[in-house]
DSSP file (Angstrom, degrees, kcal/mol; ACC not computed):
  #  RESIDUE AA STRUCTURE BP1 BP2  ACC     N-H-->O    O-->H-N    N-H-->O    O-->H-N    TCO  KAPPA ALPHA  PHI   PSI    X-CA   Y-CA   Z-CA
    1    1 A X              0   0    0      0, 0.0     2,-0.4     0, 0.0     0, 0.0   0.000 360.0 360.0 360.0 135.2  -16.6    0.9  -23.7
    2    2 A X        -     0   0    0      2,-0.0     2,-0.5     0, 0.0     0, 0.0  -0.728 360.0-152.1 -95.0 139.8  -16.5    1.9  -20.0
    3    3 A X        -     0   0    0     -2,-0.4     2,-0.5     2,-0.0     0, 0.0  -0.935   7.2-158.6-110.2 134.0  -18.7    0.3  -17.5
    4    4 A X        -     0   0    0     -2,-0.5     2,-0.5     2,-0.0    -2,-0.0  -0.922   7.3-145.6-111.6 135.4  -19.8    2.3  -14.4
    5    5 A X        -     0   0    0     -2,-0.5     2,-0.6     2,-0.0    -2,-0.0  -0.871   8.8-156.0-100.4 128.1  -20.9    0.6  -11.3
    6    6 A X        -     0   0    0     -2,-0.5     2,-0.5     2,-0.0    -2,-0.0  -0.913   7.4-151.5-104.6 122.5  -23.6    2.4   -9.3
    7    7 A X        -     0   0    0     -2,-0.6     2,-0.6     2,-0.0    -2,-0.0  -0.807   4.0-153.0 -94.5 130.4  -23.7    1.5   -5.6
    8    8 A X        -     0   0    0     -2,-0.5     2,-1.0     0, 0.0    -2,-0.0  -0.902   4.8-150.4-102.6 122.3  -27.0    1.7   -3.9
    9    9 A X        +     0   0    0     -2,-0.6    -2,-0.0     1,-0.2     3,-0.0  -0.805  18.9 176.1 -94.2 104.1  -26.8    2.4   -0.2
   10   10 A X        +     0   0    0     -2,-1.0     2,-0.4     1,-0.1    -1,-0.2   0.846  63.5  47.5 -76.7 -34.7  -29.9    0.8    1.2
   11   11 A X  S    S-     0   0    0      4,-0.1    -1,-0.1     2,-0.0     2,-0.0  -0.889  82.3-122.4-115.4 138.9  -29.2    1.4    4.8
   12   12 A X    >   -     0   0    0     -2,-0.4     3,-2.1     1,-0.1    -2,-0.0  -0.357  30.7-112.8 -68.5 155.3  -28.1    4.7    6.5
   13   13 A X  T 3  S+     0   0    0      1,-0.3    -1,-0.1    -2,-0.0    -2,-0.0   0.732 118.4  60.5 -63.5 -19.8  -24.9    4.6    8.4
   14   14 A X  T 3  S+     0   0    0      2,-0.1     2,-0.5    13,-0.0    -1,-0.3   0.463  77.9 111.4 -84.9  -1.8  -27.0    5.1   11.6
   15   15 A X    <   -     0   0    0     -3,-2.1     2,-0.2    12,-0.0    -4,-0.1  -0.635  47.8-178.5 -78.2 119.6  -28.9    1.9   11.0
   16   16 A X        +     0   0    0     -2,-0.5     7,-0.2     8,-0.0     8,-0.1  -0.647  35.2  57.6-112.0 170.3  -28.0   -0.7   13.7
   17   17 A X  S    S+     0   0    0      5,-3.6     6,-0.1     2,-0.2     3,-0.1   0.467  96.1  33.5  82.9 135.4  -29.1   -4.2   14.2
   18   18 A X  S    S+     0   0    0      1,-0.2     2,-0.4     0, 0.0     5,-0.1   0.718  97.5 106.8  61.2  24.0  -28.8   -7.2   11.8
   19   19 A X  S >  S-     0   0    0      3,-0.4     3,-2.0     0, 0.0    -2,-0.2  -0.986  81.6 -96.7-132.9 143.9  -25.5   -5.7   10.5
   20   20 A X  T 3  S-     0   0    0     -2,-0.4     0, 0.0     1,-0.3     0, 0.0  -0.363 107.2  -3.4 -59.6 128.0  -22.0   -6.8   11.0
   21   21 A X  T 3  S+     0   0    0     -2,-0.1    -1,-0.3     1,-0.1    -5,-0.0   0.623 115.6  91.8  63.7  16.7  -20.3   -4.8   13.8
   22   22 A X    <   +     0   0    0     -3,-2.0    -5,-3.6     4,-0.0    -3,-0.4  -0.424  54.4 159.5-134.5  59.6  -23.4   -2.7   14.3
   23   23 A X     >  -     0   0    0     -7,-0.2     4,-1.8    -6,-0.1     5,-0.1  -0.198  57.5-105.4 -76.0 170.8  -25.5   -4.4   16.9
   24   24 A X  H  > S+     0   0    0      1,-0.2     4,-2.3     2,-0.2     5,-0.2   0.777 122.2  61.5 -68.3 -25.0  -28.2   -2.9   19.0
   25   25 A X  H  > S+     0   0    0      2,-0.2     4,-2.5     1,-0.2    -1,-0.2   0.920 104.6  47.2 -62.8 -43.1  -25.6   -2.9   21.9
   26   26 A X  H  > S+     0   0    0      2,-0.2     4,-2.8     1,-0.2    -2,-0.2   0.878 109.7  53.9 -65.4 -37.7  -23.4   -0.7   19.9
   27   27 A X  H  X S+     0   0    0     -4,-1.8     4,-2.4     2,-0.2    -2,-0.2   0.925 110.2  46.9 -61.8 -44.4  -26.4    1.6   19.1
   28   28 A X  H  X S+     0   0    0     -4,-2.3     4,-2.6     2,-0.2     5,-0.2   0.930 113.2  48.4 -62.8 -46.2  -27.1    1.9   22.8
   29   29 A X  H  X S+     0   0    0     -4,-2.5     4,-2.9     1,-0.2    -2,-0.2   0.927 111.6  49.9 -59.2 -46.1  -23.5    2.6   23.6
   30   30 A X  H  X S+     0   0    0     -4,-2.8     4,-2.7     2,-0.2    -2,-0.2   0.915 111.4  48.7 -61.4 -44.3  -23.3    5.2   20.9
   31   31 A X  H  X S+     0   0    0     -4,-2.4     4,-2.5     2,-0.2     5,-0.2   0.949 114.2  45.0 -61.0 -49.9  -26.5    7.0   22.1
   32   32 A X  H  X S+     0   0    0     -4,-2.6     4,-2.7     1,-0.2     5,-0.3   0.913 113.8  50.3 -61.8 -43.5  -25.3    7.1   25.7
   33   33 A X  H  X S+     0   0    0     -4,-2.9     4,-2.6    -5,-0.2     5,-0.2   0.930 111.9  47.1 -59.8 -47.3  -21.8    8.2   24.7
   34   34 A X  H  X S+     0   0    0     -4,-2.7     4,-2.2    -5,-0.2    -2,-0.2   0.907 114.2  47.1 -64.1 -42.1  -23.2   11.0   22.5
   35   35 A X  H  X S+     0   0    0     -4,-2.5     4,-2.5    -5,-0.2    -2,-0.2   0.943 114.6  45.7 -65.1 -47.6  -25.6   12.2   25.2
   36   36 A X  H  X S+     0   0    0     -4,-2.7     4,-2.4     1,-0.2    -2,-0.2   0.888 112.3  51.5 -65.1 -38.5  -23.0   12.2   28.0
   37   37 A X  H  X S+     0   0    0     -4,-2.6     4,-1.4    -5,-0.3    -1,-0.2   0.930 111.1  47.8 -62.6 -45.0  -20.5   13.9   25.8
   38   38 A X  H  <>S+     0   0    0     -4,-2.2     5,-2.9     1,-0.2     3,-0.3   0.917 111.9  49.8 -61.7 -43.1  -22.9   16.7   24.9
   39   39 A X  H ><5S+     0   0    0     -4,-2.5     3,-1.8     1,-0.2    -1,-0.2   0.885 105.9  56.3 -64.0 -38.1  -23.9   17.1   28.6
   40   40 A X  H 3<5S+     0   0    0     -4,-2.4    -1,-0.2     1,-0.3    -2,-0.2   0.834 108.6  47.6 -61.7 -31.6  -20.2   17.3   29.6
   41   41 A X  T 3<5S-     0   0    0     -4,-1.4    -1,-0.3    -3,-0.3    -2,-0.2   0.259 119.4-115.1 -91.6  11.6  -19.9   20.2   27.1
   42   42 A X  T < 5 +     0   0    0     -3,-1.8    -3,-0.2     1,-0.2     2,-0.2   0.796  63.0 153.5  59.4  32.3  -23.0   21.7   28.7
   43   43 A X      < -     0   0    0     -5,-2.9     2,-0.4    -6,-0.2    -1,-0.2  -0.562  52.5-103.1 -83.7 155.2  -25.0   21.4   25.4
   44   44 A X        -     0   0    0     -2,-0.2     2,-0.5     1,-0.0    -1,-0.1  -0.656  37.6-159.2 -78.4 132.5  -28.7   21.0   25.5
   45   45 A X        +     0   0    0     -2,-0.4     2,-0.3    -6,-0.0   -10,-0.0  -0.958  17.5 164.9-118.1 129.7  -29.8   17.4   24.9
   46   46 A X        -     0   0    0     -2,-0.5     2,-0.3     2,-0.0    -2,-0.0  -0.873  11.5-166.3-134.8 169.1  -33.3   16.5   23.8
   47   47 A X        -     0   0    0     -2,-0.3     2,-0.4     2,-0.0    -2,-0.0  -0.996  15.5-146.8-156.0 156.8  -34.9   13.4   22.3
   48   48 A X        -     0   0    0     -2,-0.3     2,-0.5     2,-0.0    -2,-0.0  -0.998  15.7-161.0-125.7 128.9  -37.9   12.1   20.6
   49   49 A X        -     0   0    0     -2,-0.4     2,-0.4     2,-0.0    -2,-0.0  -0.948   6.2-166.8-114.4 127.8  -39.2    8.6   21.3
   50   50 A X        -     0   0    0     -2,-0.5     2,-0.7     2,-0.0    -2,-0.0  -0.934  19.7-133.1-115.7 135.8  -41.6    7.0   18.8
   51   51 A X        +     0   0    0     -2,-0.4     3,-0.2     1,-0.1    -2,-0.0  -0.787  28.0 173.1 -86.2 115.4  -43.6    3.8   19.5
   52   52 A X    >   +     0   0    0     -2,-0.7     3,-1.7     1,-0.2     4,-0.4   0.169  39.0 116.7-110.2  16.8  -43.1    1.6   16.5
   53   53 A X  T 3  S+     0   0    0      1,-0.3     3,-0.3     2,-0.1    -1,-0.2   0.861  87.6  33.4 -54.9 -38.9  -44.8   -1.5   17.7
   54   54 A X  T >> S+     0   0    0     -3,-0.2     3,-0.9     1,-0.2     4,-0.6   0.254  86.6 107.2-102.5  12.4  -47.4   -1.3   15.0
   55   55 A X  G X4 S+     0   0    0     -3,-1.7     3,-1.4     1,-0.3     4,-0.4   0.867  74.0  58.6 -59.8 -36.9  -45.2    0.2   12.3
   56   56 A X  G >4 S+     0   0    0     -4,-0.4     3,-1.1    -3,-0.3    -1,-0.3   0.813  97.2  62.2 -64.7 -28.1  -45.1   -3.1   10.4
   57   57 A X  G <4 S+     0   0    0     -3,-0.9    -1,-0.3     1,-0.2    -2,-0.2   0.725  97.4  58.9 -68.3 -20.2  -48.9   -3.0   10.1
   58   58 A X  G << S+     0   0    0     -3,-1.4     2,-0.4    -4,-0.6    -1,-0.2   0.578  87.0  93.4 -84.4 -10.4  -48.5    0.3    8.1
   59   59 A X  S <  S-     0   0    0     -3,-1.1     2,-0.8    -4,-0.4     3,-0.1  -0.702  80.2-126.3 -88.7 131.1  -46.4   -1.3    5.4
   60   60 A X     >  -     0   0    0     -2,-0.4     4,-2.5     1,-0.2     3,-0.2  -0.673  18.7-153.0 -74.5 112.7  -48.1   -2.7    2.3
   61   61 A X  H  > S+     0   0    0     -2,-0.8     4,-2.6     1,-0.2     5,-0.2   0.852  91.0  54.2 -60.3 -38.1  -46.8   -6.3    2.2
   62   62 A X  H  > S+     0   0    0      2,-0.2     4,-2.0     1,-0.2    -1,-0.2   0.915 111.1  45.0 -62.9 -43.3  -47.2   -6.6   -1.6
   63   63 A X  H  > S+     0   0    0     -3,-0.2     4,-2.6     2,-0.2    -2,-0.2   0.917 112.7  51.8 -66.1 -42.9  -45.1   -3.5   -2.2
   64   64 A X  H  X S+     0   0    0     -4,-2.5     4,-2.5     1,-0.2    -2,-0.2   0.932 110.4  47.6 -59.0 -46.8  -42.5   -4.6    0.3
   65   65 A X  H  X S+     0   0    0     -4,-2.6     4,-2.1     1,-0.2    -1,-0.2   0.882 111.3  51.6 -63.9 -38.0  -42.2   -8.0   -1.3
   66   66 A X  H  X S+     0   0    0     -4,-2.0     4,-1.9     2,-0.2    -1,-0.2   0.919 110.7  47.9 -63.4 -44.1  -41.9   -6.4   -4.7
   67   67 A X  H  X S+     0   0    0     -4,-2.6     4,-1.4     2,-0.2    -2,-0.2   0.902 109.0  54.0 -63.7 -41.3  -39.1   -4.1   -3.5
   68   68 A X  H  <>S+     0   0    0     -4,-2.5     5,-2.9     1,-0.2     3,-0.4   0.918 107.8  50.3 -60.1 -42.9  -37.3   -7.0   -1.9
   69   69 A X  H ><5S+     0   0    0     -4,-2.1     3,-1.8     1,-0.2    -1,-0.2   0.890 104.9  57.6 -61.8 -39.2  -37.4   -8.9   -5.2
   70   70 A X  H 3<5S+     0   0    0     -4,-1.9    -1,-0.2     1,-0.3    -2,-0.2   0.835 107.6  48.1 -60.0 -32.0  -36.0   -5.8   -7.0
   71   71 A X  T 3<5S-     0   0    0     -4,-1.4    -1,-0.3    -3,-0.4    -2,-0.2   0.318 125.5-103.1 -91.9   8.2  -33.0   -6.0   -4.6
   72   72 A X  T < 5S+     0   0    0     -3,-1.8     2,-0.8     1,-0.2    -3,-0.2   0.632  72.5 144.0  85.7  14.4  -32.5   -9.7   -5.3
   73   73 A X      < +     0   0    0     -5,-2.9    -1,-0.2    -6,-0.2     2,-0.2  -0.794  22.5 134.8 -92.9 112.3  -34.0  -10.9   -2.0
   74   74 A X    >>  +     0   0    0     -2,-0.8     3,-0.7    -3,-0.1     4,-0.5  -0.737  33.7  40.0-139.1-176.3  -35.9  -14.2   -2.8
   75   75 A X  H 3> S-     0   0    0     -2,-0.2     4,-2.3     1,-0.2     5,-0.2  -0.375 113.4  -6.4  75.3-143.3  -36.3  -17.6   -1.4
   76   76 A X  H 3> S+     0   0    0      1,-0.2     4,-2.3     2,-0.2    -1,-0.2   0.859 133.6  51.8 -62.4 -39.6  -36.6  -18.4    2.3
   77   77 A X  H <> S+     0   0    0     -3,-0.7     4,-2.3     2,-0.2    -1,-0.2   0.922 110.5  48.7 -65.5 -41.6  -35.9  -14.9    3.6
   78   78 A X  H  X S+     0   0    0     -4,-0.5     4,-2.5     1,-0.2    -2,-0.2   0.917 111.3  50.4 -62.6 -41.7  -38.6  -13.5    1.3
   79   79 A X  H  X S+     0   0    0     -4,-2.3     4,-2.1     2,-0.2    -1,-0.2   0.870 108.1  53.5 -64.3 -36.2  -41.0  -16.2    2.5
   80   80 A X  H  X S+     0   0    0     -4,-2.3     4,-1.2     2,-0.2    -2,-0.2   0.942 110.9  45.3 -62.3 -47.2  -40.1  -15.2    6.1
   81   81 A X  H  X S+     0   0    0     -4,-2.3     4,-0.6     1,-0.2     3,-0.4   0.901 111.4  53.9 -62.8 -40.7  -41.0  -11.6    5.4
   82   82 A X  H  < S+     0   0    0     -4,-2.5     3,-0.3     1,-0.2     4,-0.3   0.881 113.4  42.1 -60.7 -39.0  -44.1  -12.6    3.6
   83   83 A X  H >X S+     0   0    0     -4,-2.1     4,-2.9     1,-0.2     3,-0.9   0.640  91.5  91.5 -83.0 -14.6  -45.3  -14.7    6.6
   84   84 A X  H 3< S+     0   0    0     -4,-1.2    -1,-0.2    -3,-0.4    -2,-0.1   0.882  86.0  44.2 -54.3 -50.0  -44.3  -12.1    9.2
   85   85 A X  T 3< S+     0   0    0     -4,-0.6    -1,-0.3    -3,-0.3     3,-0.2   0.751 124.9  32.5 -69.7 -20.5  -47.5  -10.1    9.5
   86   86 A X  T <4 S+     0   0    0     -3,-0.9    -2,-0.2    -4,-0.3    -1,-0.2   0.756 112.2  54.0-108.2 -28.6  -49.8  -13.2    9.6
   87   87 A X  S  < S+     0   0    0     -4,-2.9     2,-0.4     2,-0.0    -1,-0.1  -0.122  83.6 105.5-104.5  37.6  -47.9  -16.0   11.3
   88   88 A X        +     0   0    0     -3,-0.2     2,-0.3    -4,-0.1    -4,-0.0  -0.893  36.7 169.1-118.1 146.9  -47.0  -14.3   14.6
   89   89 A X              0   0    0     -2,-0.4    -2,-0.0     1,-0.1    -3,-0.0  -0.969 360.0 360.0-148.1 162.4  -48.4  -14.7   18.0
   90   90 A X              0   0    0     -2,-0.3    -1,-0.1     0, 0.0    -2,-0.0   0.315 360.0 360.0-136.0 360.0  -47.4  -13.6   21.5
């Protein structure tokens, strides 16, 4: 009997931050490099900027925690995510 392994890619290759060798510094560098390269070739460069400050408030915490468990995320990290919307101050 043959077993097949299915790999689930949770993060897009463009996802930076909290990943090995894909820091937000690298994301900034990549963006600047791509824009300057396009400008050097006289391509039109445009951008869309979205304010995501309140994005976490739009996520249903119960669904998020359920999805995390499905991917095997439990314990302290899950508890951190669970506490994130309620135990923060600035």
